[in-house]
C-alpha positions as CSV (number, residue, x, y, z in Angstrom):
1,M,9.1,8.5,1.7
2,N,9.5,11.6,3.8
3,F,6.6,14.0,3.2
4,E,7.2,17.6,4.2
5,F,4.0,19.2,2.7
6,I,1.6,16.2,2.7
7,E,-0.1,15.1,5.9
8,L,-1.1,11.6,4.8
9,E,-4.0,11.5,7.2
10,Q,-5.6,14.2,5.1
11,I,-5.3,12.1,1.9
12,E,-7.7,9.2,2.5
13,T,-7.5,7.3,-0.8
14,L,-4.9,6.6,-3.5
15,K,-5.5,9.2,-6.2
16,T,-4.1,9.8,-9.6
17,L,-2.0,13.0,-10.0
18,E,-4.7,14.5,-12.1
19,V,-7.4,14.1,-9.4
20,L,-5.0,15.4,-6.7
21,V,-4.1,18.4,-8.7
22,S,-7.8,19.4,-9.2
23,E,-8.3,19.1,-5.4
24,I,-5.2,21.0,-4.6
25,D,-6.2,23.7,-7.1
26,I,-9.3,24.4,-5.0
27,Y,-7.1,24.5,-1.8
28,V,-4.6,26.9,-3.4
29,N,-7.3,29.3,-4.7
30,Q,-8.9,29.5,-1.3
31,S,-5.8,29.6,0.9
32,K,-3.4,31.4,-1.5
33,N,-0.7,29.1,-0.2
34,Y,1.0,28.4,-3.5
35,V,4.2,27.0,-2.0
36,R,2.3,24.3,0.0
37,G,0.1,23.5,-3.0
38,Y,3.1,23.0,-5.2
39,G,4.9,21.0,-2.5
40,I,1.9,18.6,-2.1
41,V,1.7,18.1,-5.9
42,S,5.5,17.6,-6.2
43,E,5.7,15.1,-3.3
44,W,2.6,13.1,-4.5
45,N,4.1,12.9,-8.0
46,E,7.3,11.4,-6.5
47,F,5.3,9.0,-4.4
48,L,3.3,7.8,-7.4
49,K,6.6,6.8,-9.1
50,E,7.5,4.4,-6.3
51,T,7.2,0.6,-6.8
52,V,4.2,-1.2,-5.3
53,K,5.2,-3.9,-2.8
54,L,3.3,-6.7,-1.1
55,S,4.3,-5.1,2.2
56,D,2.2,-2.1,1.3
57,F,-0.9,-4.3,1.8
58,V,-0.1,-7.0,4.3
59,P,2.6,-7.2,7.0
60,C,5.8,-8.8,5.6
61,G,9.1,-9.7,7.0
62,A,12.6,-8.6,5.9
63,D,12.4,-11.2,3.1
64,G,9.3,-9.5,1.6
65,L,7.0,-12.5,2.5
66,P,3.9,-12.1,4.6
67,V,4.1,-12.7,8.3
68,E,1.2,-13.7,10.6
69,E,0.5,-12.3,14.0
70,P,2.4,-14.5,16.5
71,I,0.4,-16.5,19.0
72,K,1.5,-16.5,22.6
73,I,2.3,-20.0,23.9
74,G,3.5,-20.6,27.4
75,M,5.9,-18.6,29.6
76,G,9.6,-18.3,30.1
77,I,11.8,-18.6,27.0
78,A,8.8,-18.9,24.8
79,E,7.5,-15.6,26.2
80,N,10.7,-13.8,25.1
81,A,10.5,-15.3,21.6
82,Y,6.8,-14.2,21.5
83,K,7.7,-10.6,22.4
84,E,10.5,-10.5,19.8
85,A,8.2,-12.0,17.1
86,M,5.4,-9.5,18.1
87,E,7.8,-6.5,17.9
88,K,8.8,-7.6,14.3
89,Y,5.1,-8.2,13.4
90,Q,4.1,-4.7,14.8
91,K,6.9,-3.1,12.8
92,A,5.7,-4.9,9.6
93,K,2.1,-3.9,10.3
94,Q,3.1,-0.3,10.7
95,A,4.7,-0.4,7.2
96,V,1.4,-1.3,5.6
97,I,-0.1,1.8,3.9
98,F,-3.3,0.4,2.4
99,E,-6.0,-0.6,4.8
100,G,-8.2,-3.7,4.8
101,F,-6.3,-6.2,2.7
102,Y,-5.8,-9.9,3.6
103,I,-4.2,-12.8,1.8
104,S,-7.0,-14.8,0.1
105,S,-4.8,-17.5,-1.5
106,T,-1.2,-18.5,-1.8
107,S,0.8,-20.8,-3.9
108,G,4.5,-20.9,-3.0
109,K,5.6,-17.3,-3.2
110,N,2.6,-16.2,-5.3
111,F,-0.2,-14.4,-3.5
112,I,-3.7,-13.1,-4.1
113,I,-4.8,-10.4,-1.7
114,R,-8.3,-8.9,-1.4
115,N,-10.1,-6.2,0.6
116,A,-13.7,-5.7,1.7
117,E,-14.5,-3.8,-1.6
118,N,-13.5,-7.0,-3.4
119,I,-10.4,-5.4,-5.0
120,S,-8.0,-8.2,-5.8
121,L,-4.3,-8.0,-6.4
122,Q,-2.2,-10.9,-7.6
123,F,1.6,-11.0,-6.9
124,E,3.4,-13.6,-9.0
125,V,7.1,-14.3,-8.8
126,D,8.9,-14.2,-12.2
127,F,12.1,-15.9,-13.2
128,N,14.3,-13.2,-11.7
129,G,12.5,-13.5,-8.3
130,Q,10.7,-10.2,-8.9
131,Y,6.9,-9.8,-8.5
132,T,4.6,-9.2,-11.4
133,I,1.6,-7.5,-10.0
134,S,-1.8,-7.4,-11.5
135,V,-5.1,-5.9,-10.3
136,A,-8.5,-7.1,-11.1
137,N,-10.7,-4.1,-11.5
138,N,-14.5,-3.8,-11.8
139,R,-14.2,-4.2,-15.6
140,D,-13.3,-7.9,-15.1
141,Y,-9.8,-7.8,-16.6
142,L,-6.3,-7.8,-15.1
143,V,-4.1,-4.8,-15.4
144,V,-0.4,-5.2,-14.8
145,I,1.0,-2.6,-12.5
146,S,4.4,-1.7,-11.1
147,T,4.0,1.8,-9.5
148,Y,1.5,3.6,-7.3
149,S,0.5,5.6,-10.3
150,D,-0.4,2.4,-12.2
151,L,-2.4,1.2,-9.2
152,A,-4.2,4.5,-8.8
153,K,-5.3,4.4,-12.5
154,A,-6.4,0.8,-12.3
155,T,-8.5,1.5,-9.2
156,I,-9.8,4.9,-10.1
157,D,-13.4,3.8,-10.0
158,N,-12.9,2.4,-6.5
159,P,-9.9,4.1,-4.9
160,L,-7.9,2.2,-2.3
161,K,-8.0,3.6,1.2
162,L,-4.8,4.7,2.8
163,K,-4.1,4.0,6.5
């Protein structure tokens, strides 16, 4: 998504629209910059409607599956392959928007990822090859999510950190 009004470095955690609006209201009242305030709210609302992907949390290849950081082995032809693999990995790593997640377990194309705050997300492939995503929150139950809005609501007690 291309943000015109939002500087993502200024928004440190995933927030529900309601939380962001209350914060922006303070900004608008102090700055009197109503256009920017409306722009931020509008852009964030559009962002929250987007679908959550595994590549938002861990580096993934074009196939949507996680990739590991390449290990350099030898020189010559192997070095060229390493450079190419490292470029692809770095590009995949730059696409990650939530910090601190790692794959804790895998079974085929099903993944469980966690972060240091012990937030756990489960990505399970359904019959159509699409992921069903669920998050275990601190209330000890799974919440099925599909959008960033769903994820923000499910993690409201412990918001996810944005990169």
